[in-house]
C-alpha positions, -999 to 999 in steps of 0.1 A, spaced: 408 -267 5 414 -231 -2 449 -234 13 456 -262 -11 444 -243 -41 466 -213 -33 494 -236 -21 495 -217 12 477 -235 41 484 -205 64 462 -181 45 434 -205 36 413 -197 67 418 -160 63 407 -161 27 376 -181 36 368 -156 64 371 -126 39 350 -145 13 322 -150 39 323 -112 45 317 -104 9 281 -91 5 257 -117 -9 220 -121 -8 191 -144 -14 164 -125 -35 128 -132 -41 104 -109 -60 67 -109 -67 43 -84 -83 7 -76 -86 -10 -51 -110 -25 -18 -97 -35 -8 -132 -26 -22 -167 3 2 -167 15 1 -131 28 -29 -110 35 -31 -73 66 -51 -66 76 -68 -34 113 -76 -31 126 -98 -3 163 -93 5 180 -119 28 216 -111 37 238 -143 37 272 -129 45 291 -123 78 291 -88 90 325 -73 100 327 -38 116 360 -31 101 347 -37 65 311 -28 67 309 -2 95 274 5 109 255 1 76 260 -7 39 243 11 10 230 -8 -20 213 1 -53 182 -16 -66 177 -15 -104 148 -28 -124 156 -33 -161 141 -50 -191 154 -84 -202 180 -69 -225 192 -43 -199 184 -16 -224 157 3 -204 159 12 -167 123 11 -153 131 19 -116 160 26 -93 163 33 -56 188 30 -27 186 4 0 204 6 33 213 -26 52 220 -20 89 245 -40 110 217 -53 132 196 -66 103 226 -83 87 237 -100 119 201 -112 127 198 -124 91 165 -105 89 147 -106 56 142 -71 43 111 -61 25 113 -34 -2 81 -23 -19 79 -1 -50 60 5 -82 72 1 -118 56 10 -151 45 -18 -175 41 -14 -212 22 -34 -238 28 -59 -252 37 -73 -218 73 -86 -218 81 -121 -205 100 -107 -175 120 -78 -160 153 -82 -142 159 -69 -106 195 -63 -96 208 -54 -62 243 -39 -63 266 -28 -35 277 8 -36 311 0 -20 320 -36 -29 329 -41 -66 312 -72 -80 288 -76 -51 257 -80 -72 226 -103 -71 200 -107 -98 164 -121 -97 140 -123 -126 105 -108 -122 83 -131 -143 51 -119 -160 41 -152 -175 11 -157 -151 3 -120 -146 -34 -112 -149 -40 -76 -157 -72 -57 -150 -96 -48 -178 -86 -19 -200 -118 0 -189 -132 -15 -157 -170 -14 -160 -188 9 -135 -217 -2 -115 -249 5 -134 -273 28 -116 -305 8 -113 -340 22 -118 -350 18 -82 -379 36 -64 -365 63 -41 -361 49 -6 -379 69 21 -359 80 52 -382 59 73 -359 30 62 -335 42 89 -360 29 115 -349 56 139 -369 88 145 -337 106 157 -318 97 125 -348 107 103 -347 142 119 -312 146 106 -325 150 71 -348 177 56 -358 155 27 -382 125 28 -365 102 3 -329 93 -6 -317 100 -41 -310 72 -67 -273 67 -57 -281 67 -19 -310 44 -25 -288 18 -44 -261 17 -17 -284 21 13 -285 -16 23 -247 -21 19 -239 10 39 -265 8 66 -270 -29 71 -236 -44 66 -200 -39 78 -185 -46 44 -160 -22 27 -174 1 1 -160 25 -26 -186 49 -38 -177 70 -68 -202 94 -83 -203 130 -97 -200 161 -75 -233 169 -59 -247 134 -61 -249 129 -23 -218 108 -16 -214 124 19 -248 111 29 -239 76 18 -209 79 42 -233 91 69 -253 59 65 -222 39 76 -217 65 104 -252 61 116 -248 23 116 -219 27 140 -239 50 162 -267 24 164 -248 -8 168 -214 1 182 -220 28 209 -188 43 222 -168 36 191 -151 64 171 -156 73 134 -128 89 114 -135 110 84 -105 119 63 -104 147 37 -76 161 16 -84 198 23 -88 216 56 -117 235 41 -136 202 36 -128 192 72 -141 225 85 -173 221 65 -179 187 79 -170 199 114 -196 226 113 -223 205 96 -219 174 117 -214 194 149 -247 211 144 -266 179 135 -249 152 156 -239 170 189 -276 174 199 -278 136 197 -250 134 223 -220 128 199 -189 149 199 -173 161 166 -136 172 168 -111 183 142 -76 168 140 -50 180 114 -13 179 109 -10 213 126 -26 199 158 -4 191 188 
């Protein structure tokens, strides 16, 4: 058919072959809010063209642009490298990134994937916000309940009780005690400095000691000074119970 269109049957197959080697993609995009102003975007890129070493080499660079509906504001851009292996295997590439979101929320953004080397090689997919549910402007914090201070005897372990010099947990520790010490559920505890958050973490640590012997517990801190502080404190308190506390940092081999 191509040969008939160009009135040259000889070059029809060649033109078809070259057309199949022109970079094309199937794109799918989804998003979810991190905050009211930030969205996490997941972009799936499926190559649909035939790879040719003479044209494409070992890899092909592309640009990813996120724009508003009128293409007046660029919200995000980054490069994307498609390798020969991924293109030949028709592997779907996943690219994750974050973008800003302003209010009032627009109906959609446009995501464009553009070849850096092939003129006109461009695919576009809309990122719709019609069914986007944003978090509350100010998420409510968990109210601190007026509970009676829980005694350390609630640990039901004489060895664990000896770890603490006080007889009762403070209000924050009392409120999260059951969740940390009696369940394996995730928890995020946020409270002011000096409110005993480290001890709330220790409750989960003691649960591991009691129910999952032989398992390891990992404590992650942003500063080496905090790690050293925990190493000295926990080493002094936990090693007499038969537990080993070690430090692992980015400088360790």
